[in-house]
C-alpha positions as CSV (number, residue, x, y, z in Angstrom):
1,M,-0.7,-1.5,-20.5
2,R,-1.9,-3.3,-17.4
3,K,-4.1,-6.4,-17.8
4,S,-7.6,-6.1,-16.2
5,T,-8.3,-8.3,-13.2
6,G,-11.4,-9.4,-11.4
7,L,-10.7,-7.0,-8.6
8,D,-10.8,-3.9,-10.9
9,P,-14.5,-3.1,-10.3
10,L,-14.1,-3.5,-6.5
11,I,-10.7,-2.0,-5.7
12,A,-9.0,0.9,-7.4
13,S,-5.8,0.0,-9.3
14,S,-3.7,2.3,-7.1
15,V,-4.9,0.4,-4.0
16,Q,-4.2,-2.9,-5.8
17,Q,-0.6,-1.7,-6.6
18,I,0.0,-0.5,-3.1
19,L,-1.2,-3.7,-1.5
20,T,0.9,-5.8,-3.9
21,A,4.0,-3.8,-3.2
22,I,3.6,-3.7,0.6
23,L,2.1,-7.1,1.2
24,L,3.8,-9.3,-1.4
25,E,7.0,-7.7,-2.7
26,R,9.0,-7.1,0.4
27,Q,9.0,-7.3,4.2
28,E,10.7,-4.0,5.0
29,P,8.6,-0.8,5.4
30,W,8.3,1.5,2.4
31,Y,9.2,5.2,2.5
32,L,6.5,7.1,0.7
33,S,8.7,8.5,-2.0
34,D,10.3,5.1,-2.7
35,L,6.9,3.4,-3.0
36,A,5.8,6.1,-5.4
37,K,8.9,5.7,-7.5
38,R,8.4,1.9,-7.5
39,L,4.8,2.3,-8.7
40,G,5.5,5.1,-11.2
41,R,3.3,7.6,-9.4
42,R,3.6,10.9,-7.7
43,P,3.7,10.6,-3.9
44,S,0.7,13.0,-3.6
45,T,-1.5,10.5,-5.6
46,L,-0.7,7.8,-3.1
47,Q,-1.4,9.7,0.1
48,K,-5.2,9.3,0.2
49,P,-5.3,5.5,-0.5
50,L,-2.4,4.9,1.9
51,E,-4.2,6.9,4.7
52,S,-7.4,4.9,4.0
53,L,-5.5,1.6,4.2
54,A,-3.9,2.7,7.5
55,T,-7.2,3.8,8.9
56,A,-8.7,0.5,8.0
57,G,-5.9,-1.3,10.0
58,I,-4.3,-3.0,7.0
59,L,-1.2,-0.8,7.0
60,R,0.8,0.9,9.7
61,R,1.9,4.5,9.2
62,W,4.6,6.3,11.1
63,A,6.8,9.4,10.6
64,D,10.5,9.7,11.4
65,G,11.2,13.3,11.0
66,N,9.9,14.5,7.7
67,R,9.8,10.9,6.3
68,V,6.6,8.9,6.3
69,Y,6.7,5.1,6.3
70,F,4.2,2.4,5.6
71,A,4.2,-1.3,6.3
72,R,1.8,-4.1,6.7
73,D,0.0,-4.2,10.0
74,P,0.7,-7.6,11.6
75,D,-2.4,-7.1,13.8
76,C,-4.7,-7.0,10.8
77,P,-7.1,-9.9,11.2
78,F,-7.4,-10.6,7.5
79,L,-3.8,-10.1,6.5
80,P,-3.3,-13.8,5.5
81,E,-6.3,-13.5,3.1
82,L,-4.8,-10.3,1.5
83,Q,-1.4,-11.9,1.1
84,G,-3.0,-15.0,-0.5
């Protein structure tokens, strides 16, 4: 069972997991299915929070054929704070 953090009331656990994986765990882009597998979730449960993070300018989203990738957006003005 996951330990509660001070961010829990502010940020959904799925968003916390996504940000941790994308911002802290590796530099390479994540393929949606690989990210879902890493987080132990179905890809469909990650689509909405990933789209919200991309719309907010925190993540970059792009498709290559039928594959959808996500990575940190280096132009995000508060990226250093998120990675901290």
